[in-house]
N, C-alpha and C positions, 0 to 999 in steps of 0.2 A: 126328040131324044138324040137323033143323029148329030145335030149341031152341038149338043152338050158334049157328046163323046169326042167329036173332032177337036173342040176347044181344049178339052182335058188332055188329049194326046199331044197337041201342039205345046201346051204349057209345060207338060212333063218333059218334052224334048228340050225345051228352052232351058228349064232349070237344071236338067241333067247335064247339059254342056257347061253350065256355070259351076255346078258342084264338082265336076271332074277337074276343073281348073283351080279348085280351092287351094290356097297357099297355106303352108305350115308356118307357125303353129296354128292348129285348128281351134275354133271355139270349143270350149269344154262340152257344151250340150250336143254339138254335131259330132264331135269325136266319140262321145259315149254312145249316142244313138247308132252310129256306124258300127261300133264294136259289138253292140247287142244284136243287131239284125243280121250281121254278116258272120260273126265268129262265136257268139255265146250259144252254148249247147241248149240252153233253155228256149231259145228262139229259133233254133235251126234243126231241131229233131222233134217234129210234131207227129211222128208215126206211132208213138207209144200210146197204150190205153191208160185211162185213168178212171177208176170207179165204173168200170164196164162200158164206158163210152170213150171218147178221145179228148186229149188236151185241147185240140183245135175247137171241137164243138163247145166245150165249156168256156173257152176264152171268148168265142164269138157271142155266146149267150150273155156273158157278163157285160160285154161292151154294149150290146143293144139295150140291156136292162138299165145300164148306167145312162145311156143317151136318151132313153125313152121318156125321161122326165122333162124333156125340152118343151118349151113354148117359144117357138122362134119368133112369134109376133110380139111377145113381151120381152124377148131377149134373156130368158131365164132358163136354168137347167141345161141339159146337154151332157156331153162327155166331160165330166169334171170329177170323177171318182167319188161322187156323193153316195154311191151305192154302199160304201163302207159304213154309212150311218143308216142304211135302209134295209138291212138284211132281215129285220123282224117283220117286214110287211108281207102279207100273203102273195103279192105280185112278184116277190123275189124269192119264193120258196125254192129250196134245192140245195143239196150238199155241194154241188159244183161251184156255186157262187163264192163260198168261203174258201174252197180248195183253190180256186183261181187267184183270189187275193193273196193266199199264202204262196202260190207260185211266183207272183210278181214282186212281193214285198222286199226280198233281199236285193233287188236291183234298183230300189229308190235311191236317188242322190239329190243333193241340194239343187242341181241343175237339170234334174230329170224327174218330173212329177209322176205321181201314181197314174194320173189320167193319160199321160204320154205312154206309159208302159201298157196300159189297157189298149190304146190305139196300136202300138207295135204288136201286141198280141193278135189283133185282127189281121194285120199284114202277114205275120208269120203263120197264122192258122191256115189261111187260104193257100199260100205258097206251099206250105208243108203237106197239104192234101191235094196237090195237083190243080190248084185253082189259079186265079189271076193275080198279078202283082198290083196291089193297091197302093197308089202313091201315098207316101207318109210325110206329114208335116209335124213339127213339134212346137211346143210353147204353151200347151194346155196348163191351166191353173187348177189346183185341187180345191174342192169345196171344203169348208170347215164345218158344215152341218148338212143335214138332209135337204134334198130338193122336194118339191111338191110331188105327190104320187102321180103316176101316169102310164105305167107299163101295162099294155093290153094283156088280158087274161083269156084263156081258152073259152070260158063259159060266157063271155060277153057277146052281145049281139053284133051283127055286121055294122050297123050304124055307129055303135060305140067304137069299134075298131077304126072305122073311117075317120071319126073325129079325133081319136088318139094320134093317128098318123098325120092328119092335117096339122095338128099342133106341132108335130115334129118336123113339118116341112115337106111332107110327101103327099102327092095326089093319089086318088084311088088306084090308078093303074100302076103307080110306083109302089104302093103298098103291096099289091099282088106280087110284083117282081122282087121286092126286098124280102118278103116272107119266104119266097122260093130260094133266094140267095142264102138266107140264113138257115133254112131247113134242108139245104143240101148237105149239111153236116149234123151229125148227132141224132137225137131222138127224144123220147119222153120216158122219164123214170116213173115206174108204177108207184113207188113209195111217195113221190112228190105229188102225183095226181091220181089218188086211188079211185076217185069217182069216174075217171076216164076208162077204167077197166081195160088197160092196155094189154094186148097179147104179147108175151115175152118168151124168150127161149128158157129152157129149164135152169140153166146156170147163170141167168142174168135177169135183172129187174128193169132193163131198158128195152123199149121197142123203138126201132130206128125208123126214120122218115122214109128211107128208100133202101134198095138192096145193095148199095155200095157205101163204104165208109168215107169215100173221097168226094170232092167237088165234082158233080156229075149231073148231066141233064136228066138222069133217071127220076129226080124229084118232079120233073115236068112230064116226061113220057109215060111213067107208070100211072100217073093220075089220069092222063088223057086216054090211055088204052085200057083203063079199068083194072090194072093188075096191082095197084098200089096197096101196101100194107101200112101206110102212114097212120099212126095211132090217132092223129087229130083229124082224120078223115073216116077211119073205120071203127071208131069207138062205139060200143053198144049204147053208150049214153050220148045221144045226139047233141045234147047241149054243149059237149066238149069238142065237137067237130069244127073247130074254128078254121082250119085250113080248107075244109070243104066249102065253107061259106065264103071265105076270102077268094080262093082260086076260081070259083065258078061265078063270082059276083058280076062279071061282064060277059058271061056266056063263053068262057074259055078263050076269049080273043087274045088277051095278054099272054097267057101261057103258051098258046099256039105260036105266037110271034117269037117267043123266046127260044123255041126249038130250032129256029132257022139259023144255020151257019154258026157264026161266032157271036150271035146276038146275046145269048145268055151270059157269056163271059164278059163281053163288053158292057152290058147293062149292069151286071153285078159290080164290076170295077167302078163304074160311075156312082152307083147308089151307095155302095159300101164306103167309098171315099167321102161322100156327102155325110154319111152316118157318123164316121169318126171325126169329121171336121165340124160337126154341130156342137158349138161351144157357147157359153154365156156371152152376152153383150159385153164388149170391152176387152175380150181376149183376142189377141192377134197371133196367128200361127205363122210359122216360118215358111220359106220356100220348100219345095219338095226335097226330101233327103234321099240321096242315093249312095251306094257304096263308094268310098273314096279309093280311087285307083292309086297304086304305089303308096299305100298309107305308111307313114312314119310314126313311130312311138318312141320318144326318148324316155328311157327308164331311169337314167341317172348319170350324173357327173360327180365323182367323189374321189377324195384322196385315197390312194392305195393303202391297204393295211399291211402289205408285204414289201413295198418299196417307197421310201420316203421322198423320192424325187419324181414320182409318177402320179397321175390321175387315172382313174378307170372310167371310161365312157361307155355306157350301155345303151343300145338303141335297137329297135326292131324295125324291119321293113316287111310289108306284106306284098309279095311279088313272085317272080319266077326265079332266075338265077342271078346272083348279085355279089358285088364287093364294095366295101365301105372305103371312102376317101375323106380326108379332112385337111384343113390348113391351120397354121399357127394363129393364135390370138394376139400374141405380142412376142417381141424378141427375148432372147436370141433365137433365130430361126432354127428349127429342127427338121422341118419338112421341105422336100424339094419343090420346085415350081409346079410339078404335077400333083403334089399332095402326098401326105402319108397315106398308107392303106392298111386294111386288115380284112381277113376272110371271116365269114360267120363262124361262131362257135357252136351254134345249134340251129337246126331248121326243122320245122314241123309242117306237115302237109295239112292244109285246110280244105275241108269239103263244105261247100256252101249251097245246100239243096234248096233253101228257102228263097234265095235271090237269084234271078236269071243273069248271073254275071257274065255268062257266055255272050249274051246279047248286049251287055253294057261295056264290058272290058275286052271281050274277044276270047276269054277263057273261063272255064267253069270251076277249076280248082287252082289253088295257088299254094305257096309256102310262106310261112312266117320265118324270116331269118333274124336271128339274134346275134348281135355283135357285142363283144366286150373287149374294147381296144385299150391298150396301155399307152398313155399320152404323157409326154414330158410336162411336169407340173409347172415349171417356170414359164414356158411358152404357151401352155394350155391349148385350147381349141377355139377357133373363131367361127368357122362354118364347116359343114360337111355335106357330102352328096354320095350317090351310089352309081356304080357302073355295072351294066349287065355284061354277060359273056360275049355278046355280039358288039360291044363297044358303045351301045346306047347309054345315055346318062339319065338318071333320075335326080333332078337338081332343083325342085321347087320352081319350075317354070323358068329356069336359067339363073335364078337368084341364089341358089344354094340354100341350105337350111342353117340359118344363123343361130348360134348359141347366144341368147340375148345378154347374159351376164354370168360371171363365174365368181362373184364376190360373196354370194349368199346361196348356199347349196343344201339341199336335203342329202345327207350322207347315208346312202343306202347300205354301204359296206359296214357301217357302225350302228345300224338300226336293225331291229328285229321284232318279231311278235312271238312271245312264248305261249305255246298251246299246251295247256295242262290236261292230263287225263283225270279220271275219277270225278268228272263233273266240276272241277275247279274253274274259276274265272280266268280269262286270259289277260296277259299283260303286254303292253307295247312299249318298246324303247325307241324314242325318236331322237336322232342326232342331227345337228345342224353344223355345217362347216363354213367358217367365215374366213375369207382371204385376208391374212394379217396386214398386207400392204395396202389394202383398200381403206383402212382406217378403223376407228373404234366402233364396236358393235354395241347396240343398246336395244332395250325393249323388245327382245325376241319373244314371240308369243305363239302358242299352239291353239288351234281350234279343231275339235273332233266332231265327227258325224257318225252316229251309231244306229244302224237299222236292225242289227242282229237281235238285240234284246227288246225290240218293239213287240207290242201285243196285238193280236187280231181282235176285231176286224179292222180297226182304225190304222194300225201300224204307224203310229206317230214316232218319228225318229227322235233320239236324244242328241241334242247339240250342246257341246260344252265349249266355251270361248275363253279367251284371255288367260290361258294356262302359261305361266312363266317357263321359259326354257333357259336354264342356267349353265354357267361354265361346267364342263364335264371333267372327268379325271383322265381323259385321253391325252396323251402327249401330243403337242403340235406336230404336224407332218405335212410335207409338200407345200409349205408356206401357208397352212391353214390352222386356225384355232377352232376348237370344238365346244359345242354347247349341247346339252341333252336334257331330256325329261322322260320319266317313266310314268305311264298311266297307272292309276290305282286298280287293284284287283276288283273285278266286277264292272269296270268301265270299258266295255268292248269298243273297238275302233274299226269302222268300215272304211273310212277315208278321212283325210285331215288336210288343213291348210297351215302354212307357216308364214309369219310376217315378222319383220324386224327392220332396224335402221343400221346401215353400215356406212361409215364415213359421211354421215349426214344425209344419205340417200335412202328413202324408204324402199324396201324390197318385199316381195311376196311370192310364194309358190303355192298354187291352188290345186285342189283335186288330187292329192297324192293318195294312191290306193295300193301300193305294192310294198311288201315286206319280205325279208327272208324269214321263213317259218321255222321255228325250233320247237320240236315236240319235247315235253317235259314229263317224266314219269315221277309221280309223287310217292314217297314212302307211305306205308300204311299209317293211317291216322293223321296224315298231313292235311 
């Protein structure tokens, strides 16, 4: 076990150094995973209760139940989101399973699978409840049908449990430890397991595994000193006392070892990482994902709606104190040799409780700075960088952040999403700006991805492709001609891609997910 832990730590340190030097533009899947685990409130605020237990406990239970179908020797099952097709099985009983799928579904993207979201949920759950940081990899592939049954149930015998965990890839002593790691969060719901006769508080139907809602050695110590109220140990129906059978199966040797020093945290880190990395044969996971330091997010480069000679460049930086600089893309030159500059228009403090950024970056909180810079349209923008108040530069490892092209742009300033009240469907207006001097534009197409209107428990997204984007009624401005399309009522858009040909060169912009939101109040009867 010690050797496994050391190898994991060394690998994490190696990949950490590599990820921190990641150059922009970032791969879409890494960019999005970083955004979720560092900034998204769904993954960074795990202290709230849900259905008399915690989000964290429900998220971990779903992940284990999804993974537990694995047969590592056959290369089948594992963490693949097949549980969406398996909720009718007795082994997956419980309100929390569907609730957790509902929690995750809005975050599905074409480059982020449901299975990856389930894995992220485990990482967020343990960090959110004072537990270890579990290294996260992405690249899981969602199953299209149910896997074979295989989740252990409380009424089963010890031999049946040992066999289930063996198929999942865990030895008997690892089974003991993994159950303790899982049952350090949450408890048993009486309505899910009525034959367990679980003792609950008057205002709750959940009996907790130990006396703390957080990741805590009390799951071990309360069992060893005889004070535990764990419902899978103290049930009056001895058939349901699965934790009693598992924990004591080696004479308490494993549990006693886990109480020493940091052994419990280290062991849980290793075993939970293996759990979320148990995937079907043929699936290859990425290197470990860690928060991107000095993260850049370009939100748009669009012709101004108020000045026909300017472009508006919108970009975010996640850091401390900063100023934006840029250079011309083409003549006539408008920027000095030191670059044009702009101060942030907005800054928002980010609190990141689920990720130990103080250990990774050297600080626990940061600010997201938003810049909206007015740029001369004729000279445009070639590359940009940032400078801190102490003179230090954030410049993509010395290369600057290069704007790859300005011939084919998503025009954020002329696009919007209309949000109707009274339950009416939303409408999106998407506008493309094409630089007139770049040549003739043709075959401009929109593809949309909608997860909002998907139905539980499968949450299959609606994907629409090859939607024509036609010349718009907007007057040319800043050397750009405009094309637009409006989605039909009822066709919600979570994010979209744009493709087209300009001057004989194929262009594409992928993974666009930002609009200006316009609320619309309908007249009665509309």
